[in-house]
C-alpha positions in Angstrom: -65.3 128.4 10.9 -68.6 130.1 11.7 -69.7 133.5 10.5 -70.4 136.2 13.1 -73.9 137.6 13.5 -74.5 141.0 14.9 -76.0 139.9 18.2 -73.9 137.9 20.6 -76.2 138.1 23.6 -79.4 140.1 24.1 -80.3 138.3 27.3 -83.4 136.7 25.6 -82.6 133.1 26.5 -82.8 131.2 29.7 -79.7 131.8 31.8 -76.8 131.1 31.5 -77.4 130.6 27.8 -76.5 133.4 25.4 -78.4 134.3 22.3 -75.7 132.5 20.2 -76.2 129.3 22.1 -73.1 129.0 24.2 -73.2 129.6 28.0 -71.7 132.3 30.2 -69.2 130.8 32.7 -67.5 132.2 35.8 -63.8 131.7 36.4 -61.7 132.9 39.3 -58.0 132.7 40.2 -58.8 129.7 42.4 -57.8 127.6 39.3 -54.2 128.8 40.0 -54.3 128.9 43.8 -55.7 132.4 44.3 -58.4 133.3 46.8 -60.5 135.8 44.8 -64.2 134.9 45.0 -67.3 135.8 42.9 -70.8 134.8 42.0 -72.6 135.2 38.7 -76.3 135.2 38.2 -79.1 136.5 35.9 -80.7 139.5 37.6 -82.8 142.6 37.0 -80.4 145.6 37.3 -81.9 149.1 37.1 -84.8 147.8 35.0 -82.9 145.6 32.7 -82.2 141.9 32.5 -78.5 141.3 33.0 -75.7 138.8 33.7 -74.2 140.1 36.9 -70.8 139.3 38.3 -70.1 140.3 42.0 -67.1 139.4 44.2 -63.8 140.4 45.6 -60.4 140.4 43.8 -57.4 139.5 46.0 -53.8 139.3 45.0 -52.6 136.7 47.5 -51.1 133.4 46.2 -50.4 134.9 42.8 -54.0 135.5 42.2 -55.9 138.6 41.1 -58.9 138.1 38.9 -62.5 137.0 38.4 -64.0 136.6 35.0 -67.4 136.1 33.2 -66.6 134.6 29.8 -68.5 133.4 26.8 -67.4 131.1 23.9 -68.3 132.9 20.7 -69.4 129.7 19.1 -71.7 127.1 20.7 -69.7 124.3 19.0 -66.2 125.3 20.1 -65.4 126.4 16.6 -63.8 129.7 15.8 -65.9 132.7 14.6 -65.0 134.9 11.7 -65.6 138.5 13.0 -63.4 140.1 10.4 -66.5 141.8 8.8 -66.9 143.8 12.0 -64.9 146.6 13.5 -65.4 145.9 17.2 -67.9 145.0 19.9 -70.3 146.9 22.0 -71.3 145.9 25.5 -74.1 147.4 27.6 -72.8 147.6 31.1 -73.8 148.8 34.6 -71.2 148.8 37.4 -69.7 150.4 40.5 -67.4 152.9 38.9 -64.4 150.5 38.7 -62.2 149.8 35.7 -62.7 146.4 34.1 -61.1 144.6 31.2 -62.4 142.8 28.1 -60.2 139.9 27.0 -60.5 138.3 23.6 -59.0 134.9 22.7 -58.3 133.2 19.4 -57.4 129.6 18.6 -53.8 130.7 18.1 -53.3 131.3 21.8 -52.0 128.2 23.6 -51.5 129.5 27.2 -54.5 130.4 29.4 -52.9 133.7 30.4 -52.6 135.0 26.8 -55.2 137.3 25.5 -55.9 140.6 23.7 -57.0 143.2 26.3 -58.8 146.6 26.5 -60.0 148.5 29.6 -63.3 150.3 30.3 -65.0 151.9 33.2 -68.4 150.6 34.3 -70.4 153.5 35.8 -73.5 153.1 38.0 -75.9 153.6 35.2 -76.5 151.7 31.9 -74.0 152.7 29.2 -72.7 151.2 26.1 -69.0 150.6 25.9 -67.6 150.5 22.3 -64.4 148.6 21.8 -62.6 148.6 18.5 -60.7 145.5 17.6 -57.8 147.6 16.5 -57.4 149.0 20.1 -57.0 145.5 21.8 -53.5 145.1 23.0 -51.8 141.6 22.9 -50.9 140.3 26.4 -48.0 137.8 26.7 -48.1 137.0 23.0 -46.4 138.3 19.9 -49.2 137.0 17.7 -51.4 139.8 16.3 -55.1 139.7 16.9 -56.8 137.8 14.0 -60.5 138.5 14.1 -61.0 135.6 11.6 -60.3 133.2 14.5 -62.1 134.5 17.6 -62.9 131.9 20.2 -63.9 133.7 23.5 -64.7 137.0 25.1 -64.3 137.6 28.8 -65.2 140.5 31.1 -62.6 140.6 33.8 -62.0 142.2 37.2 -58.2 142.0 37.4 -54.9 143.2 38.7 -55.7 144.9 42.0 -57.7 144.3 45.2 -61.2 145.6 44.8 -64.9 144.8 45.1 -66.3 144.0 41.6 -69.9 144.5 40.7 -70.5 144.4 36.9 -73.7 143.8 35.0 -73.8 142.9 31.3 -77.1 143.8 29.6 -76.1 143.0 26.0 -73.2 142.2 23.7 -72.9 142.6 20.0 -70.5 143.1 17.1 -70.5 146.6 15.6 -69.3 148.2 12.4 -68.4 151.7 11.5 -71.5 153.4 10.1 -69.4 154.4 7.0 -69.6 150.7 6.1 -73.4 151.0 5.7 -74.3 148.8 8.7 -77.4 149.7 10.7 -76.6 147.4 13.6 -75.0 149.5 16.2 -72.9 152.4 17.2 -70.8 154.7 15.1 -67.2 153.9 16.1 -65.3 156.4 14.0 -62.1 157.5 15.5 -58.8 156.0 16.6 -59.6 155.3 20.2 -62.2 153.0 21.9 -65.1 155.2 22.9 -67.2 155.0 26.0 -70.7 156.0 25.0 -71.9 158.2 27.9 -75.5 158.3 26.8 -77.9 156.3 28.9 -79.6 153.3 27.2 
């Protein structure tokens, strides 16, 4: 098991490699017969280097998603993120609602995950997502942040045009814990930070 560091990806490495050494990957519902389509590339978006996912989500053939995902360890091990309270993601989008999906090594089925929604507005903002606010999907196993494997940013569940840019991804801790790496995430709900970056 590997320890978690604060930075997951600051877009400083050659694409598609993340700062932690693993690579961003694009998945669509084509793996299950769907017809959703997307592309993923490193681009400059509104003055920032970003991983950008663009495409169309369709529900035909039991489909309905496109996803940019990142293994949280470059060696396929699990990561212990229990010392952190959540993650923060710098995003720029088209005003649509997207999901963040977390996976642990306890999940056996590809459709199982822990999910939380956010809106990606057409300016750079930081989305703060507490681990405690992730909801289990098709599993009764509680989220164990000692055993994180993967994070995915997902356009899912309805027909729409997705356009989502990711400018950074990191673990965060409540400032009351004395950490100077990130946003204050006090409060019971996940918070969308509305300040521009």
